[in-house]
MDTraj code that builds the backbone (N, CA, C; nanometers):
import mdtraj as md
import numpy as np

residues = "UNK UNK UNK UNK UNK UNK UNK UNK UNK UNK UNK UNK UNK UNK UNK UNK UNK UNK UNK UNK UNK UNK UNK UNK UNK UNK UNK UNK UNK UNK UNK UNK UNK UNK UNK UNK UNK UNK UNK UNK UNK UNK UNK UNK UNK UNK UNK UNK UNK UNK UNK UNK UNK UNK UNK UNK UNK UNK UNK UNK UNK UNK UNK UNK UNK UNK UNK UNK UNK UNK UNK UNK UNK UNK UNK UNK UNK UNK UNK UNK UNK UNK UNK UNK UNK UNK UNK UNK UNK UNK UNK UNK UNK UNK UNK UNK UNK UNK UNK UNK UNK UNK UNK UNK UNK UNK UNK UNK UNK UNK UNK UNK UNK UNK UNK UNK UNK UNK UNK UNK UNK UNK UNK UNK UNK UNK UNK UNK UNK UNK UNK UNK UNK UNK UNK UNK UNK UNK UNK UNK UNK UNK UNK UNK UNK UNK UNK UNK UNK UNK UNK UNK UNK UNK UNK UNK UNK UNK UNK UNK UNK UNK UNK UNK UNK UNK UNK UNK UNK UNK UNK UNK UNK UNK UNK UNK UNK UNK UNK UNK UNK UNK UNK UNK UNK UNK UNK UNK UNK UNK UNK UNK UNK UNK UNK UNK UNK UNK UNK UNK UNK UNK UNK UNK UNK UNK UNK UNK UNK UNK UNK UNK UNK UNK UNK UNK UNK UNK".split()
xyz = np.array([
    [-1.3941, -1.9331, -0.0924],
    [-1.2485, -1.9346, -0.0753],
    [-1.2157, -1.9341, 0.0742],
    [-1.1398, -2.0319, 0.1198],
    [-1.1056, -2.0413, 0.2612],
    [-0.9874, -1.9513, 0.2943],
    [-0.9674, -1.9277, 0.4236],
    [-0.8534, -1.8466, 0.4668],
    [-0.7219, -1.9105, 0.4230],
    [-0.7136, -2.0417, 0.4290],
    [-0.5912, -2.1114, 0.3879],
    [-0.5651, -2.0927, 0.2384],
    [-0.6710, -2.0973, 0.1590],
    [-0.6549, -2.0772, 0.0148],
    [-0.6103, -1.9347, -0.0168],
    [-0.6696, -1.8369, 0.0516],
    [-0.6283, -1.6978, 0.0308],
    [-0.4835, -1.6777, 0.0753],
    [-0.4455, -1.7411, 0.1839],
    [-0.3067, -1.7305, 0.2305],
    [-0.2116, -1.7890, 0.1264],
    [-0.2497, -1.8997, 0.0670],
    [-0.1667, -1.9609, -0.0373],
    [-0.1529, -1.8674, -0.1573],
    [-0.2621, -1.7998, -0.1942],
    [-0.2559, -1.7052, -0.3056],
    [-0.1636, -1.5882, -0.2734],
    [-0.1687, -1.5401, -0.1512],
    [-0.0786, -1.4322, -0.1098],
    [0.0670, -1.4763, -0.1213],
    [0.0937, -1.5972, -0.0773],
    [0.2302, -1.6489, -0.0833],
    [0.2793, -1.6614, -0.2268],
    [0.1923, -1.7074, -0.3173],
    [0.2304, -1.7192, -0.4585],
    [0.2599, -1.5824, -0.5197],
    [0.1749, -1.4831, -0.4888],
    [0.1972, -1.3480, -0.5399],
    [0.3263, -1.2904, -0.4833],
    [0.3491, -1.3132, -0.3545],
    [0.4693, -1.2607, -0.2905],
    [0.5955, -1.3237, -0.3498],
    [0.5916, -1.4548, -0.3740],
    [0.7081, -1.5224, -0.4313],
    [0.7388, -1.4694, -0.5703],
    [0.6351, -1.4461, -0.6503],
    [0.6566, -1.3919, -0.7851],
    [0.7177, -1.2527, -0.7778],
    [0.6673, -1.1701, -0.6864],
    [0.7194, -1.0336, -0.6724],
    [0.8635, -1.0339, -0.6233],
    [0.8960, -1.1247, -0.5332],
    [1.0320, -1.1300, -0.4782],
    [1.1356, -1.1554, -0.5868],
    [1.0945, -1.2252, -0.6921],
    [1.1878, -1.2552, -0.8009],
    [1.2294, -1.1306, -0.8788],
    [1.1548, -1.0210, -0.8644],
    [1.1918, -0.8965, -0.9316],
    [1.3034, -0.8224, -0.8587],
    [1.3311, -0.8603, -0.7355],
    [1.4322, -0.7922, -0.6551],
    [1.5694, -0.8516, -0.6842],
    [1.6651, -0.7652, -0.7123],
    [1.8006, -0.8085, -0.7441],
    [1.8998, -0.7493, -0.6444],
    [2.0142, -0.8150, -0.6330],
    [2.1194, -0.7673, -0.5437],
    [2.1572, -0.6236, -0.5789],
    [2.1803, -0.5448, -0.4772],
    [2.2206, -0.4062, -0.4959],
    [2.1060, -0.3081, -0.5034],
    [1.9827, -0.3575, -0.5056],
    [1.8671, -0.2684, -0.5180],
    [1.8340, -0.2001, -0.3855],
    [1.7685, -0.0857, -0.3962],
    [1.7019, -0.0225, -0.2829],
    [1.5537, -0.0549, -0.2954],
    [1.4947, -0.1034, -0.1862],
    [1.3623, -0.1651, -0.1915],
    [1.2692, -0.1034, -0.0876],
    [1.1508, -0.0616, -0.1307],
    [1.0479, -0.0151, -0.0399],
    [0.9576, -0.1307, -0.0009],
    [0.9367, -0.1465, 0.1292],
    [0.8561, -0.2561, 0.1817],
    [0.7245, -0.2021, 0.2351],
    [0.6133, -0.2556, 0.1859],
    [0.4818, -0.2089, 0.2268],
    [0.4396, -0.2635, 0.3614],
    [0.3091, -0.2622, 0.3854],
    [0.2527, -0.3014, 0.5141],
    [0.1315, -0.3912, 0.4908],
    [0.1113, -0.4880, 0.5802],
    [-0.0083, -0.5710, 0.5716],
    [0.0234, -0.7189, 0.5644],
    [-0.0821, -0.7984, 0.5544],
    [-0.0669, -0.9433, 0.5616],
    [0.0042, -1.0020, 0.4395],
    [-0.0153, -0.9409, 0.3229],
    [0.0507, -0.9946, 0.2038],
    [0.2002, -0.9630, 0.2069],
    [0.2348, -0.8448, 0.2544],
    [0.3770, -0.8105, 0.2701],
    [0.4403, -0.8977, 0.3772],
    [0.3631, -0.9349, 0.4792],
    [0.4150, -1.0266, 0.5807],
    [0.4530, -1.1609, 0.5194],
    [0.3872, -1.1998, 0.4103],
    [0.4271, -1.3204, 0.3356],
    [0.5558, -1.2953, 0.2563],
    [0.5685, -1.1735, 0.2042],
    [0.6836, -1.1398, 0.1196],
    [0.8148, -1.1393, 0.1970],
    [0.8140, -1.0840, 0.3179],
    [0.9393, -1.0589, 0.3886],
    [1.0233, -1.1845, 0.4116],
    [0.9680, -1.2953, 0.4630],
    [1.0538, -1.4141, 0.4797],
    [1.1024, -1.4718, 0.3480],
    [1.0214, -1.4607, 0.2429],
    [1.0645, -1.5085, 0.1114],
    [1.1830, -1.4258, 0.0620],
    [1.1728, -1.2953, 0.0782],
    [1.2801, -1.2064, 0.0346],
    [1.4044, -1.2239, 0.1216],
    [1.3846, -1.2377, 0.2512],
    [1.4982, -1.2547, 0.3420],
    [1.5744, -1.3835, 0.3136],
    [1.5015, -1.4888, 0.2747],
    [1.5642, -1.6183, 0.2493],
    [1.6585, -1.6149, 0.1297],
    [1.6415, -1.5151, 0.0411],
    [1.7295, -1.5056, -0.0755],
    [1.8653, -1.4469, -0.0391],
    [1.8741, -1.3830, 0.0780],
    [2.0007, -1.3295, 0.1297],
    [2.0697, -1.2359, 0.0298],
    [1.9904, -1.1514, -0.0323],
    [2.0453, -1.0536, -0.1257],
    [2.1019, -0.9341, -0.0498],
    [2.2015, -0.8719, -0.1083],
    [2.2542, -0.7473, -0.0525],
    [2.1667, -0.6329, -0.1034],
    [2.0647, -0.5960, -0.0236],
    [1.9725, -0.4902, -0.0614],
    [1.9557, -0.3932, 0.0551],
    [1.9154, -0.2721, 0.0226],
    [1.8837, -0.1701, 0.1220],
    [1.7338, -0.1491, 0.1206],
    [1.6717, -0.1518, 0.2373],
    [1.5265, -0.1426, 0.2447],
    [1.4819, -0.0216, 0.3258],
    [1.3640, 0.0285, 0.2901],
    [1.2919, 0.1225, 0.3759],
    [1.1549, 0.0622, 0.4012],
    [1.1003, 0.0885, 0.5190],
    [0.9733, 0.0275, 0.5586],
    [0.8667, 0.1349, 0.5748],
    [0.7420, 0.0976, 0.5424],
    [0.6319, 0.1931, 0.5493],
    [0.5628, 0.1943, 0.6852],
    [0.6021, 0.1062, 0.7766],
    [0.5399, 0.1047, 0.9090],
    [0.6377, 0.0447, 1.0098],
    [0.6206, 0.0780, 1.1373],
    [0.7046, 0.0156, 1.2402],
    [0.6911, -0.1359, 1.2421],
    [0.5709, -0.1884, 1.2114],
    [0.5517, -0.3340, 1.2122],
    [0.6367, -0.4005, 1.1052],
    [0.6360, -0.3431, 0.9852],
    [0.7169, -0.3999, 0.8773],
    [0.8649, -0.3887, 0.9100],
    [0.9057, -0.2746, 0.9631],
    [1.0469, -0.2562, 0.9967],
    [1.0918, -0.3576, 1.1002],
    [1.0101, -0.3794, 1.2016],
    [1.0472, -0.4744, 1.3067],
    [1.0603, -0.6157, 1.2514],
    [0.9628, -0.6595, 1.1711],
    [0.9680, -0.7944, 1.1158],
    [1.0868, -0.8104, 1.0218],
    [1.1121, -0.7093, 0.9375],
    [1.2253, -0.7172, 0.8443],
    [1.3578, -0.7277, 0.9205],
    [1.3723, -0.6508, 1.0258],
    [1.4960, -0.6573, 1.1050],
    [1.5106, -0.7930, 1.1724],
    [1.3999, -0.8478, 1.2225],
    [1.4054, -0.9798, 1.2846],
    [1.4521, -1.0866, 1.1861],
    [1.4204, -1.0664, 1.0585],
    [1.4593, -1.1613, 0.9540],
    [1.5998, -1.1347, 0.9005],
    [1.6664, -1.0351, 0.9572],
    [1.8042, -1.0058, 0.9189],
    [1.8185, -0.9123, 0.8008],
    [1.7111, -0.8424, 0.7646],
    [1.7172, -0.7517, 0.6512],
    [1.7671, -0.6134, 0.6956],
    [1.8343, -0.5457, 0.6054],
    [1.8895, -0.4137, 0.6325],
    [1.7829, -0.3075, 0.6036],
    [1.7359, -0.2414, 0.7100],
    [1.6332, -0.1390, 0.6968],
    [1.6928, -0.0041, 0.7366],
    [1.6775, 0.0949, 0.6487],
    [1.7333, 0.2266, 0.6710],
    [1.6227, 0.3297, 0.6876],
    [1.6528, 0.4421, 0.7528],
    [1.5536, 0.5502, 0.7599],
    [1.5236, 0.6037, 0.6200],
    [1.4009, 0.6457, 0.5987],
    [1.3603, 0.6980, 0.4683],
    [1.3950, 0.8457, 0.4526],
    [1.4419, 0.9072, 0.5575],
    [1.4611, 1.0524, 0.5601],
    [1.5460, 1.1042, 0.4457],
    [1.6586, 1.0408, 0.4203],
    [1.7533, 1.0914, 0.3210],
    [1.7504, 1.0158, 0.1892],
    [1.6553, 0.9265, 0.1713],
    [1.6463, 0.8474, 0.0480],
    [1.5740, 0.9284, -0.0595],
    [1.6397, 0.9491, -0.1726],
    [1.5815, 1.0274, -0.2814],
    [1.5112, 0.9416, -0.3861],
    [1.5503, 0.8160, -0.3975],
    [1.4882, 0.7281, -0.4967],
    [1.5009, 0.5838, -0.4509],
    [1.4111, 0.5001, -0.5015],
    [1.4126, 0.3569, -0.4752],
    [1.4040, 0.2845, -0.6089],
    [1.4660, 0.1678, -0.6155],
    [1.4572, 0.0884, -0.7385],
    [1.3208, 0.0229, -0.7526],
    [1.2665, -0.0235, -0.6410],
    [1.1415, -0.0985, -0.6460],
    [1.0709, -0.0861, -0.5117],
    [0.9384, -0.0883, -0.5146],
    [0.8578, -0.0975, -0.3930],
    [0.7531, -0.2060, -0.4143],
    [0.7250, -0.2816, -0.3082],
    [0.6284, -0.3903, -0.3157],
    [0.5309, -0.3754, -0.1991],
    [0.4023, -0.3808, -0.2299],
    [0.3010, -0.3589, -0.1273],
    [0.1727, -0.4312, -0.1656],
    [0.0829, -0.4442, -0.0710],
    [-0.0467, -0.5042, -0.0964],
    [-0.1492, -0.3992, -0.1349],
    [-0.2749, -0.4406, -0.1462],
    [-0.3851, -0.3494, -0.1773],
    [-0.5134, -0.4064, -0.1187],
    [-0.6064, -0.3177, -0.0862],
    [-0.7375, -0.3604, -0.0376],
    [-0.8337, -0.3858, -0.1530],
    [-0.8210, -0.3053, -0.2589],
    [-0.9022, -0.3224, -0.3796],
    [-0.8178, -0.2872, -0.5015],
    [-0.8405, -0.3597, -0.6114],
    [-0.7737, -0.3332, -0.7380],
    [-0.8801, -0.3275, -0.8465],
    [-0.8970, -0.2101, -0.9074],
    [-0.9962, -0.1938, -1.0144],
    [-0.9372, -0.2397, -1.1477],
    [-1.0212, -0.2708, -1.2467],
    [-0.9707, -0.3161, -1.3769],
    [-0.8767, -0.2166, -1.4445],
    [-0.8968, -0.0860, -1.4217],
    [-0.8118, 0.0149, -1.4855],
    [-0.6865, 0.0479, -1.4051],
    [-0.6658, -0.0208, -1.2923],
    [-0.5434, -0.0020, -1.2154],
    [-0.5550, 0.0886, -1.0941],
    [-0.6708, 0.1508, -1.0740],
    [-0.6898, 0.2280, -0.9514],
    [-0.6889, 0.1339, -0.8313],
    [-0.6298, 0.1792, -0.7207],
    [-0.6223, 0.1002, -0.5987],
    [-0.6894, 0.1726, -0.4833],
    [-0.7422, 0.0949, -0.3903],
    [-0.7735, 0.1439, -0.2563],
    [-0.6770, 0.0757, -0.1605],
    [-0.6073, 0.1570, -0.0815],
    [-0.5125, 0.1062, 0.0162],
    [-0.5343, 0.1790, 0.1484],
    [-0.4834, 0.1210, 0.2557],
    [-0.4903, 0.1872, 0.3844],
    [-0.5641, 0.1119, 0.4912],
    [-0.6024, -0.0132, 0.4632],
    [-0.6666, -0.0919, 0.5671],
    [-0.5796, -0.1047, 0.6909],
    [-0.4481, -0.1038, 0.6703],
    [-0.3545, -0.1098, 0.7814],
    [-0.3115, 0.0255, 0.8323],
    [-0.3756, 0.1317, 0.7836],
    [-0.3544, 0.2690, 0.8311],
    [-0.2158, 0.3240, 0.7967],
    [-0.1500, 0.2668, 0.6957],
    [-0.0166, 0.3134, 0.6590],
    [-0.0142, 0.3788, 0.5212],
    [-0.1303, 0.4215, 0.4693],
    [-0.1382, 0.4644, 0.3295],
    [-0.0563, 0.5898, 0.2985],
    [-0.0392, 0.6791, 0.3950],
    [0.0414, 0.7992, 0.3684],
    [0.1854, 0.7608, 0.3384],
    [0.2433, 0.6811, 0.4244],
    [0.3814, 0.6360, 0.4022],
    [0.3899, 0.5460, 0.2793],
    [0.2885, 0.4608, 0.2606],
    [0.2899, 0.3710, 0.1451],
    [0.2877, 0.4492, 0.0144],
    [0.2101, 0.5554, 0.0090],
    [0.2028, 0.6340, -0.1144],
    [0.3342, 0.7053, -0.1410],
    [0.3959, 0.7570, -0.0367],
    [0.5240, 0.8261, -0.0534],
    [0.6328, 0.7310, -0.1004],
    [0.6351, 0.6105, -0.0448],
    [0.7331, 0.5109, -0.0885],
    [0.7041, 0.4677, -0.2321],
    [0.5777, 0.4470, -0.2651],
    [0.5416, 0.4026, -0.4007],
    [0.5835, 0.5037, -0.5057],
    [0.5595, 0.6331, -0.4804],
    [0.5919, 0.7357, -0.5795],
    [0.7417, 0.7567, -0.5910],
    [0.8163, 0.7168, -0.4886],
    [0.9617, 0.7314, -0.4894],
    [1.0297, 0.6204, -0.5680],
    [0.9600, 0.5077, -0.5857],
    [1.0203, 0.3913, -0.6506],
    [1.0079, 0.3975, -0.8022],
    [1.1113, 0.3522, -0.8696],
    [1.1074, 0.3444, -1.0155],
    [1.0050, 0.2414, -1.0615],
    [0.9818, 0.1388, -0.9787],
    [0.8827, 0.0363, -1.0115],
    [0.8032, 0.0028, -0.8858],
    [0.6710, 0.0120, -0.8940],
    [0.5835, -0.0185, -0.7811],
    [0.5018, -0.1423, -0.8159],
    [0.5220, -0.2488, -0.7390],
    [0.4541, -0.3763, -0.7620],
    [0.3530, -0.4002, -0.6509],
    [0.2308, -0.4302, -0.6897],
    [0.1226, -0.4601, -0.5961],
    [0.1001, -0.6102, -0.5946],
    [0.0905, -0.6674, -0.4764],
    [0.0661, -0.8105, -0.4630],
    [-0.0641, -0.8315, -0.3865],
    [-0.1431, -0.9326, -0.4282],
    [-0.2750, -0.9513, -0.3695],
    [-0.3264, -1.0919, -0.3944],
    [-0.4257, -1.1306, -0.3148],
    [-0.4972, -1.2547, -0.3412],
    [-0.6183, -1.2253, -0.4285],
    [-0.6932, -1.3293, -0.4652],
    [-0.8006, -1.3146, -0.5634],
    [-0.9237, -1.2432, -0.5094],
    [-0.9262, -1.2112, -0.3784],
    [-1.0384, -1.1367, -0.3227],
    [-1.0265, -0.9864, -0.3446],
    [-0.9101, -0.9396, -0.3893],
    [-0.8853, -0.7952, -0.3974],
    [-0.9304, -0.7298, -0.5283],
    [-0.9252, -0.7947, -0.6438],
    [-0.9783, -0.7312, -0.7652],
    [-1.1284, -0.7073, -0.7538],
    [-1.1729, -0.5896, -0.7963],
    [-1.3149, -0.5542, -0.7933],
    [-1.3521, -0.4923, -0.9272],
    [-1.4809, -0.4932, -0.9586],
    [-1.5276, -0.4281, -1.0812],
    [-1.5303, -0.2762, -1.0651],
    [-1.5749, -0.2294, -0.9480],
    [-1.5842, -0.0871, -0.9182],
    [-1.5353, -0.0654, -0.7751],
    [-1.4518, 0.0354, -0.7543],
    [-1.4043, 0.0661, -0.6199],
    [-1.5215, 0.1085, -0.5318],
    [-1.5161, 0.0685, -0.4067],
    [-1.6204, 0.1056, -0.3120],
    [-1.5593, 0.1374, -0.1765],
    [-1.6332, 0.2122, -0.0973],
    [-1.5847, 0.2535, 0.0329],
    [-1.5984, 0.1435, 0.1371],
    [-1.5474, 0.1731, 0.2575],
    [-1.4898, 0.3007, 0.2989],
    [-1.3474, 0.3200, 0.2466],
    [-1.3079, 0.4473, 0.2343],
    [-1.1750, 0.4834, 0.1867],
    [-1.0925, 0.5349, 0.3039],
    [-0.9785, 0.4702, 0.3336],
    [-0.8940, 0.5182, 0.4431],
    [-0.8401, 0.6589, 0.4156],
    [-0.8382, 0.7410, 0.5200],
    [-0.7803, 0.8747, 0.5122],
    [-0.6991, 0.9010, 0.6385],
    [-0.6042, 0.9939, 0.6274],
    [-0.5280, 1.0401, 0.7437],
    [-0.5469, 1.1907, 0.7541],
    [-0.5731, 1.2389, 0.8769],
    [-0.6105, 1.3777, 0.8997],
    [-0.5187, 1.4429, 1.0025],
    [-0.4991, 1.5725, 0.9872],
    [-0.4319, 1.6499, 1.0905],
    [-0.5203, 1.6578, 1.2140],
    [-0.4588, 1.6466, 1.3319],
    [-0.5343, 1.6669, 1.4549],
    [-0.5749, 1.8138, 1.4689],
    [-0.4899, 1.9031, 1.4248],
    [-0.5184, 2.0462, 1.4316],
    [-0.6368, 2.0786, 1.3395],
    [-0.7394, 2.1400, 1.3941],
    [-0.8566, 2.1750, 1.3136],
    [-0.9392, 2.0564, 1.2708],
    [-0.9326, 1.9462, 1.3467],
    [-0.9982, 1.8222, 1.3045],
    [-1.1483, 1.8410, 1.2840],
    [-1.2141, 1.9116, 1.3749],
    [-1.3579, 1.9313, 1.3617],
    [-1.3944, 2.0040, 1.2340],
    [-1.3165, 2.1052, 1.1977],
    [-1.3395, 2.1784, 1.0734],
    [-1.3233, 2.0880, 0.9526],
    [-1.2184, 2.0067, 0.9539],
    [-1.1930, 1.9160, 0.8411],
    [-1.3057, 1.8146, 0.8258],
    [-1.3505, 1.7584, 0.9367],
    [-1.4589, 1.6601, 0.9318],
    [-1.5873, 1.7225, 0.8791],
    [-1.6151, 1.8468, 0.9161],
    [-1.7358, 1.9134, 0.8670],
    [-1.7303, 1.9289, 0.7163],
    [-1.6137, 1.9651, 0.6641],
    [-1.6016, 1.9881, 0.5203],
    [-1.5995, 1.8584, 0.4403],
    [-1.5461, 1.7525, 0.4970],
    [-1.5422, 1.6239, 0.4264],
    [-1.6782, 1.5553, 0.4249],
    [-1.7544, 1.5754, 0.5303],
    [-1.8871, 1.5124, 0.5336],
    [-1.8853, 1.3752, 0.5976],
    [-1.9132, 1.2719, 0.5213],
    [-1.9382, 1.1380, 0.5743],
    [-1.8077, 1.0652, 0.6063],
    [-1.7537, 1.0929, 0.7252],
    [-1.6281, 1.0334, 0.7696],
    [-1.6463, 0.9762, 0.9094],
    [-1.5893, 0.8584, 0.9330],
    [-1.5810, 0.8033, 1.0677],
    [-1.4344, 0.7916, 1.1066],
    [-1.4062, 0.8140, 1.2329],
    [-1.2702, 0.8009, 1.2845],
    [-1.2510, 0.6617, 1.3420],
    [-1.1353, 0.6043, 1.3173],
    [-1.1063, 0.4720, 1.3722],
    [-1.0585, 0.4854, 1.5169],
    [-1.0871, 0.3861, 1.5959],
    [-1.0412, 0.3821, 1.7344],
    [-0.8991, 0.3274, 1.7378],
    [-0.8075, 0.4106, 1.6881],
    [-0.6674, 0.3721, 1.6766],
    [-0.5797, 0.4823, 1.7341],
    [-0.4581, 0.4485, 1.7778],
    [-0.3630, 0.5530, 1.8138],
    [-0.3291, 0.6347, 1.6892],
    [-0.2733, 0.7555, 1.7070],
    [-0.2282, 0.8325, 1.5904],
    [-0.1278, 0.7525, 1.5080],
    [-0.1159, 0.7875, 1.3806],
    [-0.0159, 0.7242, 1.2951],
    [0.1238, 0.7552, 1.3476],
    [0.2270, 0.6858, 1.2984],
    [0.3629, 0.7161, 1.3424],
    [0.4027, 0.8619, 1.3189],
    [0.3313, 0.9297, 1.2292],
    [0.3599, 1.0698, 1.1993],
    [0.2610, 1.1648, 1.2664],
    [0.1787, 1.1108, 1.3561],
    [0.0896, 1.1937, 1.4349],
    [-0.0469, 1.2197, 1.3758],
    [-0.0792, 1.1588, 1.2628],
    [-0.2073, 1.1810, 1.1980],
    [-0.3197, 1.0990, 1.2596],
    [-0.4432, 1.1468, 1.2400],
    [-0.5629, 1.0762, 1.2857],
    [-0.6150, 0.9911, 1.1701],
    [-0.6424, 0.8645, 1.1972],
    [-0.6865, 0.7723, 1.0927],
    [-0.8383, 0.7620, 1.0924],
    [-0.8964, 0.7737, 0.9742],
    [-1.0403, 0.7616, 0.9587],
    [-1.0758, 0.6974, 0.8266],
    [-1.2043, 0.6967, 0.7965],
    [-1.2538, 0.6394, 0.6713],
    [-1.3595, 0.7323, 0.6119],
    [-1.3453, 0.7579, 0.4830],
    [-1.4411, 0.8383, 0.4076],
    [-1.5425, 0.7439, 0.3437],
    [-1.6713, 0.7761, 0.3572],
    [-1.7774, 0.6851, 0.3128],
    [-1.8536, 0.7355, 0.1904],
    [-1.7963, 0.8300, 0.1185],
    [-1.8606, 0.8791, -0.0028],
    [-1.8389, 0.7849, -0.1203],
    [-1.9029, 0.8128, -0.2341],
    [-1.8903, 0.7266, -0.3530],
    [-1.7503, 0.7339, -0.4129],
    [-1.7071, 0.6217, -0.4722],
    [-1.5748, 0.6134, -0.5348],
    [-1.5854, 0.5748, -0.6816],
    [-1.7034, 0.5923, -0.7414],
    [-1.7210, 0.5490, -0.8795],
    [-1.6481, 0.6390, -0.9789],
    [-1.6068, 0.7592, -0.9368],
    [-1.5214, 0.8464, -1.0169],
    [-1.3949, 0.8751, -0.9360],
    [-1.3036, 0.7783, -0.9303],
    [-1.1913, 0.7886, -0.8376],
    [-1.1004, 0.9079, -0.8621],
    [-1.0802, 0.9475, -0.9878],
    [-0.9889, 1.0593, -1.0121],
    [-1.0463, 1.1900, -0.9580],
    [-1.1760, 1.2104, -0.9809],
    [-1.2400, 1.3318, -0.9293],
    [-1.2394, 1.3308, -0.7768],
    [-1.2680, 1.2150, -0.7183],
    [-1.2676, 1.2054, -0.5720],
    [-1.1286, 1.2280, -0.5160],
    [-1.0275, 1.1693, -0.5795],
    [-0.8897, 1.1870, -0.5330],
    [-0.8482, 1.3332, -0.5405],
    [-0.8844, 1.4009, -0.6486],
    [-0.8498, 1.5428, -0.6643],
    [-0.9162, 1.6266, -0.5563],
    [-1.0443, 1.6003, -0.5293],
    [-1.1159, 1.6754, -0.4262],
    [-1.0558, 1.6521, -0.2886],
    [-1.0303, 1.5259, -0.2552],
    [-0.9739, 1.4955, -0.1241],
    [-0.8349, 1.5572, -0.1077],
    [-0.7528, 1.5468, -0.2107],
    [-0.6170, 1.6018, -0.2026],
    [-0.6181, 1.7534, -0.1853],
    [-0.7240, 1.8179, -0.2319],
    [-0.7348, 1.9626, -0.2204],
    [-0.8043, 2.0104, -0.0953],
    [-0.8368, 1.9183, -0.0046],
    [-0.9063, 1.9545, 0.1179],
    [-0.8062, 1.9844, 0.2283],
    [-0.7948, 2.1088, 0.2745],
    [-0.7033, 2.1405, 0.3849],
    [-0.7378, 2.0600, 0.5101],
    [-0.6360, 2.0094, 0.5757],
    [-0.6549, 1.9280, 0.6946],
    [-0.6469, 1.7793, 0.6676],
    [-0.6639, 1.7401, 0.5408],
    [-0.6493, 1.5990, 0.5040],
    [-0.5045, 1.5762, 0.4604],
    [-0.4357, 1.4882, 0.5319],
    [-0.2950, 1.4616, 0.5012],
    [-0.2824, 1.3757, 0.3762],
    [-0.3561, 1.2647, 0.3714],
    [-0.3485, 1.1744, 0.2564],
    [-0.4686, 1.0816, 0.2571],
    [-0.5018, 1.0313, 0.1389],
    [-0.6110, 0.9358, 0.1227],
    [-0.5584, 0.8087, 0.0575],
    [-0.6416, 0.7042, 0.0590],
    [-0.5979, 0.5731, 0.0118],
    [-0.6290, 0.5407, -0.1320],
    [-0.6610, 0.6410, -0.2147],
    [-0.6776, 0.6185, -0.3584],
    [-0.5418, 0.6323, -0.4271],
    [-0.4981, 0.5255, -0.4916],
    [-0.3703, 0.5247, -0.5648],
    [-0.4023, 0.5173, -0.7135],
    [-0.3574, 0.6126, -0.7943],
    [-0.3909, 0.6123, -0.9366],
    [-0.3104, 0.5090, -1.0138],
    [-0.3611, 0.4635, -1.1285],
    [-0.2901, 0.3611, -1.2061],
    [-0.1540, 0.4064, -1.2559],
    [-0.1349, 0.5375, -1.2760],
    [-0.0041, 0.5841, -1.3226],
    [0.1038, 0.5716, -1.2162],
    [0.0648, 0.5396, -1.0940],
    [0.1621, 0.5143, -0.9883],
    [0.2049, 0.3684, -0.9857],
    [0.1250, 0.2813, -1.0462],
    [0.1446, 0.1368, -1.0372],
    [0.2155, 0.0843, -1.1612],
    [0.3143, -0.0016, -1.1413],
    [0.3817, -0.0662, -1.2536],
    [0.3192, -0.2012, -1.2858],
    [0.3003, -0.2832, -1.1823],
    [0.2538, -0.4207, -1.2015],
    [0.1686, -0.4626, -1.0834],
    [0.0608, -0.5351, -1.1108],
    [-0.0170, -0.6011, -1.0062],
    [-0.0035, -0.7516, -1.0255],
    [0.0316, -0.8205, -0.9188],
    [0.0472, -0.9659, -0.9219],
    [-0.0584, -1.0242, -0.8296],
    [-0.1503, -1.1020, -0.8860],
    [-0.2668, -1.1501, -0.8122],
    [-0.2648, -1.3026, -0.8100],
    [-0.2630, -1.3594, -0.6920],
    [-0.2714, -1.5040, -0.6793],
    [-0.4118, -1.5520, -0.7094],
    [-0.4227, -1.6539, -0.7950],
    [-0.5527, -1.7136, -0.8277],
    [-0.5358, -1.8643, -0.8254],
    [-0.5838, -1.9264, -0.7179],
    [-0.5653, -2.0706, -0.7039],
    [-0.4171, -2.1029, -0.6924],
    [-0.3679, -2.1841, -0.7843],
    [-0.2248, -2.2187, -0.7851],
    [-0.1495, -2.1435, -0.8942],
    [-0.2106, -2.0396, -0.9501],
    [-0.1486, -1.9597, -1.0548],
    [-0.1421, -1.8139, -1.0107],
    [-0.0722, -1.7334, -1.0888],
    [-0.0715, -1.5896, -1.0641],
    [-0.1127, -1.5167, -1.1915],
    [-0.1900, -1.4117, -1.1739],
    [-0.2253, -1.3222, -1.2835],
    [-0.1382, -1.1982, -1.2716],
    [-0.0749, -1.1586, -1.3806],
    [0.0123, -1.0413, -1.3809],
    [-0.0502, -0.9340, -1.4686],
    [-0.0757, -0.8171, -1.4106],
    [-0.1284, -0.7040, -1.4839],
    [-0.0224, -0.5947, -1.4881],
    [0.0172, -0.5558, -1.6059],
    [0.1154, -0.4480, -1.6229],
    [0.0459, -0.3187, -1.6649],
    [0.0925, -0.2078, -1.6114],
    [0.0335, -0.0782, -1.6402],
    [0.1414, 0.0151, -1.6958],
    [0.1049, 0.1021, -1.7902],
    [0.2027, 0.1961, -1.8482],
    [0.2272, 0.3115, -1.7521],
    [0.3072, 0.2876, -1.6507],
    [0.3321, 0.3886, -1.5487],
    [0.3969, 0.5115, -1.6089],
    [0.3440, 0.6289, -1.5743],
    [0.3996, 0.7536, -1.6266],
    [0.5078, 0.8052, -1.5355],
])
top = md.Topology()
chain = top.add_chain()
for i, resn in enumerate(residues, 1):
    res = top.add_residue(resn, chain, resSeq=i)
    for name in ("N", "CA", "C"):
        top.add_atom(name, md.element.get_by_symbol(name[0]), res)
traj = md.Trajectory(xyz[None], top)
């Protein structure tokens, strides 16, 4: 699969997802290359919508396209959120965070009544595998790293919220157990495992078609 073909698949998935957005909605905008395909498609529809962005990059691009982006501080609910994924398992588990925005992405996703994932055909996998993006508190970082074990830190500036971005290299074959353990580790702000009950729909570009996977979101 060439880069051009994958880009075309992203565009097809993004166009399908954009059709779910209606005038008057509040919309969460994710981060990454697939969302970068979504934004001009959504902006071209010129809908009256209110948006929140999961990263400064997404916010800047959305504003350049003339979209209305508001602070997330006082938003209690969203109608829909659309974002990409690094991996999509058959049961709906996701790995996200390649763009280091997984903490904000997870908060926006859980706030939305409907969370739609868009991806090209390289993202579905049979079994999730590492590395898994994580965000860590700078305070007590050495202690947290000792307790987590096999973690590498990325050579990146802190997140917009001051967190340190790294990757966990342990096994992910039991994602729920791993997610529970990571979430219970003091010093870890958030990890990039997204459970299927958070996801409403995955839209995956495959050639010139799209595959739509619906999940019974709780």
